[in-house]
Each structure stands twice: as structure tokens, then as C-alpha cells.
C-alpha positions, 0 to 999 in steps of 0.5 A: 231321785234315789237308787236305793231300791237297787241295793235293797236286801232280799226279805226272808222269803226271797232269801229262801227263793235265792238259796233254792234257785242256786242249790237246786237249779243253778240260777242266781235270781235278779227279779224275784217277782217272776219266781214268786208268781210261778209258785202261786197257784190259782187257788189263792186268787180271790182272797183279796190279796191276789187277782188272776194275773198274779197266779202262775198260769201264764208263766206255765204256758211260756215254760211249757214252750221253753221246755219243749224247745230245750228237750227237743234240742237236747235229744236231737244232739244226744241221739244223732241216730234216732229217727223222728218217731223215736225222738218224739216218743222220748220227748213226750215221755219227758214233758208229760204231766206225770213225769214233770210232777215227779221231777218237781217232787224230786226237786222239792218244788212242792215245798215252795208252792203257795196253794190251797188244794181242793178236791179238783186238784191233786198235789202232783198236778199242781207241782207239774204245772208249777214246774213249767211256770218255774222254768218260764220264770227262769227264762224271763229273769235270766234269758233263754241260755240260762233256762236251757242250761238249768233244764239240761244240767238239773231237770234232765240230769239231776232230777230225771232218769233219762235212761229209764225214760228212753227204755220205756218210750220204745215199743221194742216188741213192735219194732223188733217184729217190724225189723225181722219182717223187713229183713225177711228173717224167721222169728218167734216169741215162744211163751209158756208158764213156768214149770216150777212153783214160781208163778209166771211165764218164760219167753224165748225169742228166736231168730232163724232158729236161734234163741236170742233172749230168754226172760221170766216175768210175772205176766206173759205180756211183760215176759215178751216185752222184756225178751224183745228189749234184750234181743233188740239191744243184743242185735244192735238195733238201738242207738239211743 
């Protein structure tokens, strides 16, 4: 019996995978087949070379569970004062298909995918699904701790603007109104059109007669949203 297969050099495709994994995800691969499968979209099945089990759908399911667990743990530790509702909204913003597609594109994963895009598929959708499968491949090849480290150090910190996600996950206006009502404080959103040539609206948020924030935006809705956001932070109502 020979053990020469243990010392086989990776082919050009595998060398490319190895370089990409290390530079973009901080991982050194052991079993290239998991990553090759993660990058193989179902559209290539049926050409005689691959069958359905060779595509990335099963890995996508696994990667989705790994990502959900790691992101929940990360947010739980990063925002110790945030309640369950806030954490759930932030997590949902991170793991949704649009965000994952953007992360995959930022990580240049699209350049590695093997697919034939049809009218029923978009490049963004394929990239987002492949990203989940990719994380599943890291988990199977290197274990949970390696996958966790890769997600935290690369997906969440390198390819994602977490502050932007947090900011857009909270309905500041609704929460500000709820807080003011609970505290029995007098509040008002005073919104009116700009008097200058600039088309838009000005919104002032007042609390007990004092102006706490003032914004100018193109639409009334956005002006109120931004005024609420500024007041929310100035009043120290957010810890995330």
C-alpha cells in the first residue's frame, strides 16, 4: 500500500483555491473537494460530468446553520445591553440574501463560482447561496472553531459594515415614540417644507418643548427618520 496520495501537490485549480482561502478567509485547506463542491451551482448538473449531489445545495443548508450560530454568538457578546428584539433584527439584516450576496461580491467569491446563469437565477442570488455553502465547506474541512474565526474576522469585520447594518436594523422613530410615551414625556415631530430653493423637508424633534434634533432631507419620511435617529443617540437610548 502506498501513501503517496498524501503528498500529492495540488493542481492549478486547487492552488488557486488555496490562495483564495488563505488571503480572503484566513483558512488553509485540507480537503479541496468540499470547497470545489461549495462553488458548484446546480446549473452545471446534467452535463454528464456532475450529478445533483455534486452541487452546493446541501452545503448551503449546513453553512446557513453555522453562520446563524456564529452571528448570534457574536452579536450577543458585542452588544450586551441589547434586548432580544434588537439582536434578532440585526441578525436578520446580516444573514438575509441581499447582505450575503453583497458580502460574497466584496470577497470576490463570484470569480470562483462554477455556474450557468439562467433567466430564473440572478448573479447575486447565486453568490449569496454559494457563500453559505462556502462557510459549510470551511466547517466540514477545518471544524467549527475555524469557521467561527473566519466568519468573525473576515465576513463580519472585513466584508461587512456592521455599524451600517446596526443603524439600519432599528426603527428609531417607533422606539423613540415608545420610550417617550412610557416615560410620559411630551414630544413632537415638527416637519415642514424647506423655504429655500432646495427641495425637501425639515424635521425638528422636540422633547418637553426643547428641540433635540433637526434634520433636512429630500423626503418627509426620511427627515423624520433621521431626526429620530439623532435624538435616540443624543438621549443615550441605544447601547449598540
